[in-house]
C-alpha positions as CSV (number, residue, x, y, z in Angstrom):
1,X,10.1,-6.6,33.8
2,X,6.6,-6.3,32.2
3,X,3.9,-7.1,34.5
4,X,0.7,-6.9,32.5
5,X,-0.7,-8.1,29.1
6,X,-1.2,-4.3,28.3
7,X,2.5,-3.8,28.7
8,X,3.2,-6.6,26.2
9,X,0.9,-4.9,23.7
10,X,3.1,-1.8,23.9
11,X,6.1,-3.7,22.5
12,X,4.4,-4.6,19.2
13,X,6.1,-2.9,16.4
14,X,4.0,-0.5,14.3
15,X,3.5,-1.7,10.7
16,X,5.4,0.2,8.1
17,X,3.5,1.0,4.9
18,X,5.2,2.1,1.7
19,X,3.4,3.2,-1.5
20,X,3.5,4.5,-5.1
21,X,0.9,7.1,-6.1
22,X,-0.1,8.4,-9.5
23,X,-3.0,9.7,-11.5
24,X,-5.5,6.9,-11.4
25,X,-6.1,6.9,-15.2
26,X,-2.4,6.5,-15.8
27,X,-1.7,3.9,-13.1
28,X,-4.7,1.7,-13.7
29,X,-5.6,2.2,-17.2
30,X,-2.6,3.4,-19.3
31,X,-0.1,1.3,-17.7
32,X,-1.7,-2.2,-18.2
33,X,1.4,-4.0,-17.0
34,X,0.7,-2.6,-13.4
35,X,-2.8,-4.2,-13.4
36,X,-1.5,-7.4,-14.7
37,X,1.3,-7.4,-12.0
38,X,-1.2,-6.9,-9.2
39,X,-3.5,-9.6,-10.7
40,X,-0.6,-12.1,-10.8
41,X,0.6,-11.2,-7.3
42,X,-2.9,-11.7,-5.9
43,X,-3.1,-15.0,-7.6
44,X,0.2,-16.3,-6.3
45,X,-0.7,-15.1,-2.7
46,X,-4.0,-17.0,-3.0
47,X,-2.3,-20.2,-4.3
48,X,0.2,-20.1,-1.5
49,X,-2.3,-19.2,1.0
50,X,-0.4,-16.0,2.1
51,X,-2.0,-12.9,3.6
52,X,-2.0,-10.2,0.9
53,X,0.5,-7.4,1.7
54,X,-0.7,-4.8,-0.8
55,X,-3.8,-2.8,-1.6
56,X,-4.9,-0.5,-4.4
57,X,-6.4,2.7,-2.6
58,X,-8.3,5.2,-4.7
59,X,-7.9,8.8,-3.5
60,X,-6.0,7.8,-0.3
61,X,-6.8,9.9,2.7
62,X,-3.3,9.8,4.0
63,X,-2.4,12.1,1.1
64,X,-3.9,14.9,3.1
65,X,-1.1,14.6,5.5
66,X,1.4,15.3,2.7
67,X,0.6,18.5,1.0
68,X,3.8,18.7,-0.9
69,X,3.1,15.3,-2.5
70,X,-0.6,15.8,-2.9
71,X,-0.1,19.1,-5.0
72,X,2.2,17.1,-7.5
73,X,-0.4,14.3,-8.2
74,X,-3.1,14.8,-10.8
75,X,-6.6,13.9,-9.4
76,X,-8.2,11.6,-9.3
77,X,-5.3,9.6,-8.1
78,X,-4.7,6.0,-6.7
79,X,-2.0,4.4,-4.6
80,X,-0.6,1.0,-4.4
81,X,0.3,0.5,-0.7
82,X,2.3,-2.4,0.7
83,X,3.9,-3.6,3.8
84,X,6.7,-5.2,1.5
85,X,9.1,-2.3,1.2
86,X,11.3,-4.3,-1.3
87,X,8.4,-5.0,-3.7
88,X,6.8,-1.7,-3.8
89,X,10.0,0.5,-4.4
């Protein structure tokens, strides 16, 4: 049996983030439909008063922990990160 509030905090599940990553120019300029999808998704979330579950991250620092991925992505790069695994993949 848990005996303290701190023990309860330990049961909180870690948030899983999924991402797609590409050269920033390709993702955010050449592929105009991606920008439109992000804009529309943001609008729908605002209308439904839902908390946004995705972010555009320029030059993501987490890439440093993945050298095999980092060396295959042209710089500057950008990532779209989401907690919704079904949407991002």
